[in-house]
N, C-alpha and C positions, 0 to 999 in steps of 0.2 A: 237755685239755678233754674232758669226757665227759658224756653225757646220763644222767639218772636218771628213771625212771617212778614215779609215785606214784598209788595208787588210793584214797587217803584224804586228799586235799588239803584244806587249810584253806579253808573257804568264803570268808572275807574276803579271802584272797590271790587267789583266783580272780576275785572281783568286781572288785578293784582292778586286776587285769591286764586283764580284758575291757574295762572302761570306757575304758581308755587306748588301745585298739587301733582301727585303721581298721575292723575287723570287729565293732566293738561292737554287741551285740544283747542284748535282754532275754531271749531264749530260751537264752542261754548264761550268764546270771547266775544264781547259785544259788537265789534265791527261786522261780525257775520250777519247781524240783523240788518245792516245796511246793504250787504250783498244780496240778501233774500228780500229785496224791496217789494216783491209782489206778495209778501206775507206781512201781516201785522205782527207785533211782538210785545212781550213783557220781559222786563229785567227783574227777576225775583231773587230773593236770598232769605236765608234763615240766620238769625243771630242768637248768640247765647251770652248774656251779660255784655251786650254791645260788641261782641266779637263775632265776625262772620264765620260760620261753620258749614255753610252750604250755599251754592248758587245754581241758578238755572235760567238760561236764556230760553224763553218759550216762544216758539214760532206759531202763529195762528193763521190757519188757512180757511178762507171763507168757503162754505159749502152750500149746496142747494137748500131751499126752504128755511133760510135764516139761521142755519147751523154753521158750526166751525169745527176744525180739528185742532187740538192742542198738540204740538210736537216739540219735544226737547231733544235735539240732536246730540248724541254722545254725552248725555247728561241725565239727570242733574249731577253736579260735582259735589260729592260729600263722602263722608265715611260710611260705607255701606255695611260695616260691621257694628255700627251704632244703631241698634234697633229702634230706640226711642226717636232718634233724629230722622231716620228713614220714614217711620210711620207718620211723624209730625209733618214732614215736608210734603209727602204724597197726599196726605189728607187735605192740606191747604191748597195744593195745586189742583186736586180734584174738585174742591169747592169752587175755585176760580173757574175751572172748566165748566162746571154745571151752570154757574151764573151766566156764562157766555153762550150757553146752549151748545156745548161741544158734543160731538158724537163719541169722542174718546180722548183720553190723555195717552199719547204715545211717547215712549222714550226708549233709548238704547244706550245705557251707561257705558262709559269708557272703562269698563271693568273687565279684566282679562280672564278667560277660561284657561287658555294655554298660551305659552310663548316658547318657540323653539327655533333653532337654526334651520334654514330651508334644507340643508344637506341631511338633516336628521328627521325629515318629514315622515319617513317610513317607519320610524321607531315609535313605540307606544308612549303617549304623554298623558299623564293623569290630569283630569279636569280639576281646575281650582275654582274656588268661590261658588261652589254648589249651594253653600249655605245662604249666599246672597240671593240666589234664584228662589230658594225656599222662602226667604223673608219677603221678597217682592210678591210672590204668590199669596202669602199670608196677608199682604196689604191689599189684595184684590186685583192684582195685575195678572194678566194672562201672558204666559211666556210663548213666544212664537216658535221656540225650539232652537236647536243647533242647526240653523239653516246653512246650506252649502253654496247655492248659486247666488250671485249678486242680486238678481232680480227678485229674490224671495223676501227681501227686506228693504226698508227705506235707505239705510246705510249698509254697506257691505259688512258682513260679520267677520270676514277674513281681511287682514290688512298686512301689507308688506312694509317693513321698516329696516333701518340700519342704525346700529349703535356706532356713531362716528368717533373715531379716535384720531389724534393728531397725526399718527403715522399710518392711516388707513391705506394709503397707496402702496405701502410696502407689503400689505397683506392681500391685495387683490389677486385673483387668479391670473395666470400668465396670459390667457386669452383676452381678458378684460383690459389689462395693461397694454397689450399689443394693439388692441382696437383703438385705444386712446391715442397711442403714438401714430398709428396708421392714419387716423383722421387728420391730425396735424400735418403729417407728411403729404397728404393728398390735397393740401391747400385750403382746408376748411377754416374759416375765420369766424370769430364770435363777435356779435354786436349786442350791447346791453343798454337798456333804458326804456322809459315809457314811450319814447318816440318811435320805437320799433313794434308797437302793438299791432299795427296794420300788417306788418310782415309776419308777426306771430299768428294772426288770424289766417293768413294765407297758408301757413304751415298746418294749422288745425284743419283747414278745408281739405287738405289731402286725405286726412283721416276720415272726414265726413264722406268723401267720394268713395273711398275704399270700403267703408262699412255701410254706405247708403243710408246714413242717418244724418239728422241735423243736430249739431252740438251747440255750444254757445256761440254768440256772434261777437263782432268786434266791439260793439257798444258795451256788452257785458264785461269783456276783458278790460276795456278801458276804465270801466267803473271799478273793477277790482283794484286796478293800479292806483286809482284816485283814492279809494277808501283806505288802502293799506300804506300808501305813500312810500316812505323809505324802507318799509318792511315788506315790500313786494319786489320780486325779481322777474324781469322779462328779458329773456335772451333768445336770440335767433342765430343760426349759422348760415353762412352764405358761401357759395363757390364762385369765384371770379374766373371765368374761362380763360381770358387773355393772360392773366397773371400765372395761372397754373400751367397753361400750355407753354408759356415762356420758361417756366421753372423746369418742366419736363424736357423741353428741347435742349436746354443747357445741360441737364443731367445726361441726356442721351449722347450729346457731343463729348462730354467729359469721359463717359464710359467707353465710347468708341475709341477715343484717343488713348485711353489707358490700356485697352486691349491690344493696341498696336505696338505698345512698348515691349521691348525684349526683356527677358529675365523673369517673367512672371511665373510664379509657382502654379502648379496644376490646380490646386485648391482655390487660389486667388482668381485664376482665370475662369474657372467654373462659376464662381460666385459673381464675378463681373458679367459674365454672359447671361446668367439668370436675371440679374438686376436690369441689364440692358433690355432683355426680352420683356420683362414686366413693365418697364417704363414705356417701351415702344407700344405695347398693347394698350396701356392706359392712355397714352397720347392719342392713339387712333380712336379709341372709344370716346374720349373727351371731345375730340374734334367733331365727331358725329353728334354728340350731345349739344355742342355749341351751335351747329348748323340747325339742329331740330328746334332748339329753344329760340334762336334768333335774337338773343340779347346777351349782354356781357356777363350778367350775374344771375344766379338762381338761388332761391331759398331752399335749403335742404332740411332744416329742422327748427323747432321752436319749443321753448319751455316757459311755463309761468309758475313761480313758486312764491310762497308767503311764509313768513316766520315771526315768532315772538322770541322772548328771551331764552327759551330752552328747547324750542321745537321748530323744525322747518317742515313744511308740507309741500311736496311737489304735486301741484294740482292738475296741470294739463301739459301734455306734450303732443306735438304733431310732427309727422315725418313724411318727407317727400319719397314715395316708393321708388321713383326712378333713380335715386341716389343713395340707396341703403348701403352700397359698397363703400360709401364715404365714412360710415360709422359716426355720423354727427351726433346721434343720440348718446353715444358713449362719452363723447367730449362734453356735452352739456351736463350730463349727470355728474361727471367728474368736477366740473366747474362749480356746480351747486354744492357738492360735498366739500370742495375746497373752501367755499364761502362759509359752510358750517364750522370748519376748523378756524377760520379767521374770526368768526363771531362767538366762538366757544360754545357752540350748540352741539350737543352730543346725541340728539335724537332726530333722525330724518325719516319722515313717513313718505313712502312711495305711493300710497293710496291703496284703495281696495283691490282685491284679487279674487278670482274664482276659488272656491274652497277645494276644487279638484287639484289645484296647484300644478296644472299641466298645460295651461293654455299659453299661447305665444308671448303675451305681455308678461305673464308671471315668469316665464323662462328668461326673458330679458332682464327683469328685475333681480332674478336670482344670481346674476353675474356680480352683484354688489354686496357680498357678505350679508345677504338678506336674512332677516328673521321673519317668521310668520307670527302674527298676533291674531289669536282667536278671541273675540269678545264673547261675553255671556249671551248676547243677543238682544232682540227687540221685545218690548213689553207693551201691553195695552190695557188700560182701565176703561172698559166699554161703558158708555153712558147712554147710548142709543143704538141698541144692537142691530135692528134692521138696517139703519142707515150705515152703520159701521161695516156690516157684512158686504153691502153693495159697494161701498168705497174700497174696501180691502181687496175685493175680487176684480172690480172693473177698472179702478184708477191706474194700476201699473200697466194694464193692457192698453188703456187709452193713451197714456204717456208714450209708450213704445210705438204704437201705431202712428201717433201724430209726428213723432220724430222721424219715422221712416217716410211718411208722406212729405214732410218738409225737405228731407234729404233727396227725394226723387225730383223735387222741383229745382 
């Protein structure tokens, strides 16, 4: 038995291998190379007796002075407890990196250090796969450590996910289920399809304004939809003022008439009065929103998700801050999870989170029977240390500054 390295692997073979692994990730499936079109790429694999035993989508970033960076996002995908395989693959990837004048080979395997329910975050959890870290160090890789902040690594080390069951709605917290129902009651409607990508970009722009940064643009989102095709989901929620005002007006009339009826029990009358008060308050507020907007309909939220046979990734969500009371984000998360059930997908990733697990976005995600995944972290095999150090220290700062400058424009 012997291993063979291939730097021009068949994309379909890579995808079929990745999807079947515990380390299944969209960042190692070959369409991701099309998404990262500003990077060059290599589709590599290792075979043993003609059987694929490891794969790696390598992204190649051009750097100054004719150098490049080799980066394997959430990979390579292989058995990290097979020392011979790990050594063989990294040796050949390093050799390819050297030939291309790379300053480093960077990778962050989809190998877990810990996984636990968010509600158990304060309890001690023993780190797993420490032997994998030791092996990678033995292969010459430098471990960036157990980073906490998103900005400390190329990919977040902490990830939020949900193990989706067919009856997941029955296990949601009361507050979450109530918010989903409230969104539907408030007249929020869902629209789905690639034709709504502009509306989705509008929803994302609300987030850009709030954070004063520039995120992805409409062209990027449209490209994602084209690359992933039927495996991409674009949903937006809208509020039609005329329809909802009519609905509230009818409800107010019915409640007023009901209160005028004789024989009402005290408890019933009290409930009706409260409902009438709530509907009248919402009607007045909605009327003011309508006058301020000056249009029939407003976009309240948007989400873009991608999936393969066993994993869904909720990539982007944008929220209109003026209509958070409509709970549109709850409705869209529920619809994506419903789609997981329909497709028999049991793993839904909500994306990276801060390792402090206490920021606003994490708290929202925690409403969904959320688990925390802690990966073992990022590794670098340095090939040009002076260039690598400059890149590692300056590049994140430059990216962040550029985004803020674009956001201010």
